[in-house]
N, C-alpha and C positions, 0 to 999 in steps of 0.2 A: 638418436634419433632423430630424422627431422619431422620438417611436417608433411612430407610426401608419402611416409610411412603408409602403406596398405592397410584394411581393415583384416586381410588376410593375412599378412605379416605379422600387427600387434597380435592376434590371436596365438599365430605359432609362437611368438617368444612369450606369452602368456603358461604357455603349456611346457615352454623353457624351463621358465623360471620355477615352475612346477618340479621338475625334475632337478634342477640346481637346490632351493630349499630340503629339499626331503634329504638330499645327502648328510650323514652325522658329520664329515669334516666343510660345514657351509663357514666360509670366514666372514668376521663382522663386517669388512670390505663388501664383499655377495652382498651381505642384507642390507647395506646402507644405499649400495647401489639399485636392488629391486626397490628399494621404499623411494628412490629417485625414479624409477621408470615408474611404478605405481603410481605416484603424484603427477607425472608430464599430462594426464588430461582422462577426460571421459573417458575414451574409446580404452584405456590402458585398464582402468576401472572394471568397465564391465565386461573385459577380458577376460581379465582375473577371474569375476565370480563364474562366470562360464567355464575357465578351466577349471576350479575348484571343484561345479558341480561334477565335470567331466568325470574329473580324479576319482570324487566319493563315488561313482557309481562302479569303475573299475572293480572293485574286489568282487561285486554283487556280478560281475558280466564274466568272471576272470575263466568259470567251468566252462564257458563256449568259447572261450580263445585258446588255441593252440598254441604253446607258444615251444618250441623245441628243444631239448636240455643241449648244452654246449657238449661238443661231443667229446670223447675219452676223457670225460670229468666226473667225478663223483657226487652223485644227487645229495644238497644239502637236506637235514632238518626242517620238516613245515615250522618247525617253531622259531629256526634261524633267525634273527630280524636281520643281518644282513644277506638274506636270501629274501628275506619277501623285500626289501629296498630295491635290490636288483632287479627284481619283477616287476614291480611296480615302473621301475625306470621304463625296461623293456613295453611295460605295457602300455607307458605315455609316449614314448619316441615310437611305439611300431601300432600300438594300438589303436591308440587315442582319437588320428583320425578315421577307424573306420565305426569305434564308437560314435563321434560327431555326424559321420555319413549318414550312419542309420537313424541319429534323433531325429536328423535335416531331410529327412526324405531323399538322401541320394543328390543332396544341393552339390556335394564338391565335383562330382562329376559337369555339373551345369556351371561352375564355374570355375572349372579347370578344363578349358578346350586343349592343352597340349595331350590329355591323353588319347586326344583322336588325330595327331599330328600324321600327317603324311609320312615324314621322314621324319627319325630320330636316333640319337646317338646315347650310348651309355657313358661310365667311367673310364670303360676298357679302350677304348678306341675312337675316332672322329672318324667321318666318311665323307664322298664326297657323292655328289646326286647331281646327275646332268637331268635338265628341264628336256621340254617339248623341241625348244626354239634352239637347244645348242648351250645355251646359259650355263652355268654351272655354278655351283652353290657348295662350299666345301663347310662342312658342320664341324665344329669343334666338339672337343667330348660333353657330358650332359646337355645335349641342343636338341632342339625340336622345330621342326617347319612344319606347315602347311600350304598347299600349291594350288591357287582358282587361277584357270585359266581362261580369257575371254577374246573375241577378233579386236575389241576395243582397246584391252590392258593387259600387262601382264603381273598378278597379282599372290605375292609370297609374305605370311605371315611369318615371324619368329618368336613360339609360345616362349621359349628359352635359351638361355645360354649363348653361344655368340657364331658366328660367320662369316665366312669371305665370298661373296658375290661376283661373277665374274656374270655381265650382261653383256649378251650379246649384243650389238647398235640395232634396233630397229625405229626407227623418228616415228613411226605412224601409231607404234603401240608401246607407252612407257614400261618400265617395268619398276613397278613399287613395293618397297618392302615396311609392314607395319610392323611395329617391335615396341609395342606397351607406348608409352608418351610421343614415341620421334616415328616419322612416314620419310622414308626417302625415295626419291626418286631420278628417273634418269633414261635419258633414251640409250646407254651404253657406258656401262665405265664399270672400273674394278674396286670394290668398297665393303668396308670391314663394319658388322653393326656387335655392340658388344652389348647385351640386354643384363642388366644387374639387376638390384632389389628395388629400387626408387630412380632408378633411371635408366637413360639408354645413349653410349657413345657411338655414335659414326665418324669413320673415317675413310675420305677419298684416297686413294691408292694411286687408282690413275683414271686419267680423264677427270670428270665434274658430275657432281649429281644436286639436287638441289632436296633439304632438310627441311620440315616443319615440326614443331613451333621452333620459333617464333611466325604468327601469322603473316601468312603471303609466303612465307617459307626463306632461305638462304642458301645464297650457292657454297659448294664448298668445292674447290681446286685440290690437285693434287697434293696428299701432304696436311691436310688440314682437318681437323677434328671438331665438334660438337658435342654437347654434352647438351641432354633433354631431358629435362623433367616434366609434371604435371602443369605447373604454370608457366614454364616459360624455359628457354636455355641459356646457356653460357659457352660460348667462342662467337668466329671459329679460332683455334687454336693451332698453331704450325708442330708439327711432331713428327717424332722419328718413325716413320710407317715401319721400319722391320723390328721394332720393338713390338709395336701394337699387333704386328702377326708373329710375334714370339710363340705364341700358344701354336704355331703347325710344329714347333720340334720340342712339344712337354717342357716351355720357360715359359714363365710369368715375370714381365718386366713391367718394376712400378718407377715411377718416377713421380714423386709429389700424390701418388694416390690415396685416396681416401684408404683406412684398414677394411671399413666395413666390405669396401670392394673386392681388395685384397682376398679376402679371407671367402665371400663368394666364387672366385674365380679359383681360387685352391680349393671348395668344395665340389668343383665340379669335375674333380681326380679321386675322390674318395666318396661313399657311402655315408649318409647322416650328413649332421648339420656341424657347421661352427659357430657356436654361440661367444660373442664379446659379452661378458657380463659388467665390464666396467664401463657405464653409456659413454663417459667423455671420453672414448677409446677408439669410440667409430669414427671419430671426423679425424682422428689424429691420421696426416700425411707419412706417407713411407716412400721410400725408396730404396728398391733391393732389387735383384735376380735373384729370381728362385726355379728350383730344377724339379717342375711339377710331377718325374713318374716316379718320386717315393711321397707323395702328400704329408704325412707323420713327420717324415724327417726336414721337409719343407717347414713344416710348421713350425717345429724344434727350434730351427735355425732362426723363425722371422721372431719366434720368441724371446731367445736369447740376445738378438742384435737389438727390441725395445725392451729388454727387462719385462718380459711380462711371465704369468705363470701361464702352464698348459695343464689338464687334467680333463683326463679321456674318463666319462664316467662308464659309456657302453661303448663299443665300436659305432656307432650312428652317433655318437653325441659327445662334444669334444668342447670348453669352454677356454677361453681367453681372459683373463684379468689382471689388472695390476698386480707385480709383485709387491709382495708382503714387505 
């Protein structure tokens, strides 16, 4: 985990560690990885204490939370410890956000403006949006944008996911895309923006645009990419734009990509989260081409090539760890 990890992401990881550690098959390596995560800083310790508090309240809140049983499967006895563990997992992955939202007075909505996005996609398909000036936005799966139009500028916010922008040329009204730590601006260009957990990748496909940070902006020309973070940027780098746009054909093309970023992209094709339990694995560089149309099969392929262990706790939570 890097210093750029947001407080929200740390809180999410704390809740996921509760799921991992509550499983009877938790390995010694996972326990060591959790200890490393917990000792990383004060934010992790505070998030862990908060998550434990939520966990302890789940049993009391259970009667008020309706979780339908799996279809066509027998209901297990109430005193079945396996059933209890699975129920708690489902509650922590599906209902904990609701519990936290109730406890914080609905602060989730205030800190997640993507809920009110103008255009969004799910895990099943992307879509193309035609803007008022004729510009096009091709949204990848699990992506969301908001549009703000004025006589002075054309503003787009990429809340999450990835999008290919084809901005119609207008020298009097700049086309501006805000995506986390990155702000891209152009009079008219074709470019791709990929918003990951703690970084944003901006790639010029046709013509040129300016990206900040760094301060003052940096000019990208066709075939160049920059990686933006909260405290600066890396690049520009020359990239294969066809590989960058592989998502349009259901492919994820990684050339030295961080494992954490690769799993973020793969998560856009399936429900739930993919958690890398081995902290040292997050920055592992990966070069691979994955067919994302079957994300679980792609995950197995990735794990086999990297000698990783895949564990499915629920349909909504999958973990990757180093094979023992």
